[in-house]
N, C-alpha and C positions, 0 to 999 in steps of 0.2 A: 504494500500500500504506500503510495507516494502522495503527498499533499502539497498543493501549490496555491499561492495567492494569485487571483486572476482578475481580469477586467479593469473596471474603472479605478480600482485602488492602485494598480500597477501604473496605469496611464497618469493618474493625478500625482503619484509619487515622482514620476519622471519630470513632471511639469512644476514640481514644488508647490502643488496645491494641497491644502490640508485634507487628509483622508478621514471621512466620517464612517463610511460603510466599507466593510471588507468582506469579499466573497472568496470562498475557497473551493478548489477543485480536487477531487479525490480520484486518482488513477489506480487501477488494479485491485479494486475492492468490490464486494457485493453488498447488497442491502442488509443481508443477515449479519455480515461482519460489523457493519456500522451500528446496527441495533444492539449487538452483543457488547459493543464498547460504550453503550449508554447514550448514543445519539438518538434523537427523536425525529421520526419521519414526518414531514409536512407535505401536504398535497398529494393527490393520487396520480396526477398526470406526469410529474417529473420526480426522479429519485433525488430529492433534496432533503437534507437533515439539519437539525439544529444541534450545535455543540452542547454537550451536557453542562458546561460551565459558562462559556462566553455567550451562548445562544446565537452565535454567528452562523451563517448558512454555509453548509458543506454539500456540494453537489457531486454525484458520481459522474465520471466522464461519460458523455453520451453523443450519439449522432441523431440527426433529425432528417426525416424525409417528408416532403410535401404529399399529403394524401387527401386534402379537401380544401375548402375555401377559408379565407380569413386566417387569423394568427392561431386559431385553435386547431386548424386542419393539418396537424403533423403527427407522423408516427415516430415515436421516440424509442431508441434502442440504447440501453445502458448495460454494459457488461465489463468485467475486468480486462477484456481484450481491447477495449476502445483506447486508443493512444491519445496523448495530450494534443498532438498535432491534429488529429481527427476532431477532437472536441473544439479546439480553437477555430477550426475551419468553418464551423457553423455560426460563428459570431458575426455581428453586423459590420463593424469597421476594423481596419487593421490596428488602429490605436487602442481598440478594446480587445484585441485578440492576442494579448501577451500574457505570460505567466511568470511568476517569480518563485524560485525554490527557496527552501529554508536557509540556504547559505547565501542568498541574494542574487544568484544567477538568473538572468532574464532569458526566458525561452520565447523566441520571437520568430516563428517560421514564416510570417507573412509581412515582414519588414515594417512593423508598427513603429519602431524607434526611428527609422528613416523618415516615415511620414510625420512623426512628431517634430523632427528636425526641420522638415520641409513645410510644416504647418498645413498638412493636407488631410481632409476627411475622405478616405477611400474605402470602398467596400472590399470585403475579404474575398468573396467568390460570387459567381452568378446566382447562387442560392439566396442571396440578399433579396432578390425580387419576389421570393416566395412569401414574404411576410410584409403586408402593406403598412403595418405599424412602423416599420423602419423608416419610412418617408418622414414621419413625424419625429421619430427619435433622432435622426440625423440633423433635422432642422433644429431640434433642441440642443444637440451637442454643438452645433454651429453658434448658437446663442451663448451657451455656457462658456465656450472657448473663444468667443469673440475678442476678449481682451488680449489673447495671445496671437491674434491674426490668422486663425485657421480659415481655410477656404475649401469649398467642395472640389474634389478632383473632377476633371471634365467628364471622365467615363461614369463616375458616380452620379453626377448631375444628369447625364443623359439617361441613365437607368431609372433614376427617380422620376424623371419626366415621363418616361415610357409607362411606368407603373401608375402614375397619376391619370394619364389619359386613357388607360386601359379600363378604368372603372373599378379596379381592385380596392380603392379606398372606400368604396361604398360598403364593403364587407366589415369595416371597423365598427365596433360597438361604441355607442355614445360615451360610455364611462371611460374607455381607454383613450379616446380622443381628448376628453376633458382632463384626464390624468396628465397627459403630455403637455397640454396647454398650461396647467397649473405649474408644472416643473419649469416650463419655458418662462412663465411670468415671474418665477422666483430668481431668474438670472439678472445680472446687472444691465444687460442690453437685450431685453425681450423682443425688441423690434426685429432683430436678426432672424428669429424663429419665423416670423410672418413674411419677411423678405425672402427667405429661402423657399418657403412654401409657394410664394408668388413666382419665384424664378423657375420652379419645377412644375408649374401649372397645377399645383395642388390647392391653391387658395380658393379658386373658383369652385372646386368640388366640395371643399370642406366649409368655407366661410364666404359664400357668395355675397353676403351683406357687406363684407369688407372689400371684396373684389370690386364691388360697384362704386367704390370711392376713387378708384384709380382714374386719373385724368379729369376729375370733376373740379372746375375752376372755382376760386374764391376771390374776394376783393383783395387786390395786391397790397393795398394800404395796411390791412390788418394781417395779411398772410403772405409776406414776401417769400416764404419758403416754397410756395407753389400749390399744388393740388391737395385735395382733402386727404388722400392716402399718405402723402409725405407728412402733412400736418399730424395725422393720427399716429404715425410711427414716432414722431418727435414728442408728442404728448405722452405716449406710452413710456418712452425712455425717461421723460421728465418725471413721470409718476414713480418710476423705479428709483430715481435719485431721491425723491421726497419721502417715500415710505416703502416698507417691506410688505405691507398689507396686500394680499391677493385681490381683495374686493376693490381697493382703490385702483390698482393696476388694470383690472378687467374693465372697470367703469371708464377709465381713460381710453381704453381700446375701442369701446363701443359708443362713446358719447356723441359722435357726429354721424352716426349711421343714417340719420334722416336726410343728410345732404345728398346721399346717393339717389334719393327719390325726386330731387328737384328737376323739373323739366329744363332741358338745355337752354331754351329761349329765355329763361329767367336768370341764368348764370350771369355774373358771379354771385348774385345775392341768393340767400337761402332762408327767406322769411318762413318762420314756423317749423324749421327743421328739427327743433328740440322735441316738440310734441309728436311730429311725424316719425321720429326715431324710436319712440317707445315700443310700438308693436314689433319692430324689427329686433329689438333687444329681447322681447318676450319670445319671439320665434326662435332665435338662436339659443336662448336659455332652455326652451322646451326640447329642442333637437338634441342638445348635449346633457340634458337632465342636470342642470346646474343647481347647487344649493339655493334654496329660496332666499336666504339672506343676501347672497351674492347677486341674484337676479334683481331683487327689490332695490338694492343700493344702486345698481347700474341704471335702473329705470329712473330713479330720482335724479341722479347726476345728469342723465340724458335730457330729462324734461326741464330741469331748473337751472342748468349751467348758464344759460343766456341771461336770465333775470339776476342771477347771483353776480355775474360780471357787471351788469348795468346798475348795481346798487349805488355806485359812485360814477360821476361823470369824469371827463378828462382832466378837470381841475381838482379831482378827488373830493367833490362835494356830493352830498346825497342827491340822488336823481329820480327816486321813485316816490309814489304816494305812500302814506302810512299804512293804508289797507293792503297795498301790494307787498310791503315788507312782511306784514303779519301773515298774509296768505302763504308766502314762501316758508316762513318759520313753521307754520302749522302743517303744511303739506309735506315738509321734510322731517316732521316729528321731532323738531329741534328741542321742544320743551321736555318731551319724554326721553329722548336719547341725545343729550347734548354732545356726547363723545362721538356718536355716529355722525352728527351734523358737522363736527370739526373735521372728520375724515372726508365728508362730502366736499367741504371747502378746500381740502387738500387736492382732491381730484380736479376741482375747478382751477386751482393754482397751477396744476400741471398743464391744463388746457391753455392757460395764459402764457406759460413759459415754453410750451411746445411750438414755438414759432421762430423763424430765422431772425436773429438779432434781439430776441426777447428772452433768451435763455437765462440770463442773470437778472432779469427785471424783478422788481418787488411786486407784491400782490396785496395792496392795502385793503382790498375787499374782505380778505380773511379776518383781519383784526376788527374791521368795521362790523361784520355780521356777528362775530362772537361778543363784541361789546353791546351790540343792539339786543342780542338774545338775553344777555345778563340784565340789561335795563328793563326789558319787557317781562322778565320772569319775576319781577318784584311786586306783583299784584298782591294787595293786602286783602286776603280772604276774610279775615275777621271783620274788617270794615264793610265788606260786601254783604256778609251774612247779617251783620248788625242793622243794615239798612232795611231788612225785612223782605227782601226779594225771595221768590220761591219758584221751583220748577224750571221752566225754560228761561225765566227771567235771570236766573243765576248765570247761565251761559252768556246771555246778552250783556250782563253787567261786567263779567270777566272780559269779554271782547272789547267793550267800551273802555275799560280800565287799561287794557293792553294798548289800544290805539292811542290813548292819552299819554301813556308812558313812552311810546314810540315818538310821538310828536315832540314831547319834551326832550327826548334824547336827540332828535334831529336838530332842534333849535340850538341846543347846547353844542352839538357837533359843528354846526355851521359857524356859530359864534367862536368856537375854538379854532 
């Protein structure tokens, strides 16, 4: 029995990236031998075991053969006779097809070290095309390794494009697609994931709502970066700079979907794109079975980012009516979930910064809205109840008190 460290841990070690997860490969052993040594088997499909102490995953060397559709359609063969080279051959990229022995020796039959040096993402074998999920995985690795300057090898790009147009991606389950999106959103430059999908013709198959933004014009005064797609990618990366929250990053990705519906003759203006975008967010969320909280947050950002921006005019003075400010606060559940509202403002800040030349600009609207919320949340309930109002009148009295507090705040703000 020989045990090797494999996959991402070897790759990340060579790139001096901190290694969090370690996967192990066991060559020359049977399942019975593993169980006899106290390992615990997990999953019926693959011969994978948990170490009795570390709980890290140890997989028996195996080969796979395509026998059906999707990523479940594989016949797996695991036996002591399977060699390390055979096991590494079934992996996706050369940089993930290396192993390291206990003495530190790197086993690298498919030139992964050379591709790390050349900063190339290259598939190991033609069997790559048998698993459609790999199109998404490679796009994610491109995003994860973007700080190192990795590019797709030309032959891998061509193969991914062939897989995309073949319709194979339609076999992917919603959960697996969303899993890859979440991992991509967690990277420092998540835009690379979507740019790669676009470059291999997968964006249109998986995210037609995003694909519809390519080439859509915007007013140059506010968007010197160009079309809505470029803006969206910049907003996504700006969100990644501001927060590690997946919900904020996803909302940044979908906030302008409505602009893809604007008739060409109305370009570059997009009046009402905020409300128009909400059904598209719902549709994408339903397709990939997103968590409800992620979906609802993205809907709020999509619907209200325009009004949140317009809270202050170009001279940074209040620009809306008191009732409009209150409508936004209530619709965004700011009183019940102030922390969530602060996150919503962060997504709006990413939108403001995701523009050419505005990357380092300040976003005074954020502090303004938070101060307004604090002022408006100071309604004296004791006073309202003491006035003798009952039933629906209580709600009306609270509403009036909130409007009065907002007006007071706006007067002080302008004077300030």
